[in-house]
C-alpha positions, 0 to 999 in steps of 0.5 A: 780332227778325227779320233779313231778307236780300234777294238779287236779280239787280241790273239794271245801272245801272237804279235804278227796275228795282231798286227795283221788284224789291225792293218785289216781294220784300219784299211777299211776305216776311212782315216783322214790325214792327221787323225789320232788312232788309238789301240788297246792296252797290250794290243800285241800280246793280250793281258799276259803276266808272262813278262819274259815271253811278251816283253819287247826286244830292242829294237821293239817289234811293236814300236816298229809296227806303230811307226809303220802305221803312223807313217802309212796313214800320216797320223798319230798312233797310240797303243799298249805294249810291255817292256822288261825293267832292269829288276826283271819286272814288267812295265805296262806301257803305251807308246805314241808315234807321229805322222813321220813315224817318229816316237813322240813319247811313252807312258807307264801305267800308274796303277797296276791291277792288284785284283788280278795279280798284275802288281806281282809282275809289273811295276807302277809308273809315277809320271804322266805323258802330255803331247800336242795334237792339233792344239789338244793337249793329250794325256793318255792312261791305261785301263785301271788308271780310269778308277783314279780321278786324281791321275786325270786331275794331274793331267788337267792341271798340266793343261790336258783336255783329251784323255785316251784310256786304253784297256783290257776291261772284262765284261763283268765290269762293263757298267763300271767302264761306261760310267767311269769314262763319262765321269772322267769326261764330265768332271774334267770338261774334256774329251775321253776316248776309251778303247777296249778289246773284244773276244777272250783270253785264258782268264776273261771275256771282253765286251768291246764297247769302245767309246768317244765321250764329249766334255758333257759326258755324251757318248758321241761314238760307241762300238758294240762287241765286234771287231771294229773301228769307230771314228768321230771328228772332235773340236777344240772349240767344244772344250774351250767354250764349255770351260769358259762358260762353266768354270768348274776347272777354274774352281778346282782347289789348288789348280792355280 
């Protein structure tokens, strides 16, 4: 089963330009039918606090694009977008679409990044999302969520063994990014795919360095700081055999 991380320089609050970039990158990515394609946080707008400008309409232009890409490549696609809630605040979310263009589900970021004022404009979610992909139980998360291991434990207790982390993670904390991705994989004996962006926005520079991490914490695919897609074929048996051999998951207090 093929995992694909697509990182690029998100054009500020410009959906169509970002859609065109993704189409171009995926066209050269040698995507296998049934792959899971993962795009960054707020991939159609950048990490903007201007909820009124970037929030999706109904129907959502960004979700229509995700559905299109999923059908075109006969794959699952996951990417971040913004909705406006009834109280006027934003909701930093991700949506997942299946190979027939059907919406699988959505997840609202559980931890808003107060350090940059995200929590002044967006409301944090409370629920997790789980979906099946070729026998994997996938539990996606968003950026700052990576710093909160209890969220990943919730996923593991519900059966998760693959964690996508979509992000706009700045270069000043690149070491944290790579270290925490490995930590979440090791402690949960799960695959982790971290998908960051490149380039810059009005506030930050972004290093890319998207990565696919195996359940032992090894970087099995790693991007540099340029626009690119990285891919790796992962195996459900790798997770199953490691968890059966080394019983750390079974030994979590309260897991059973």
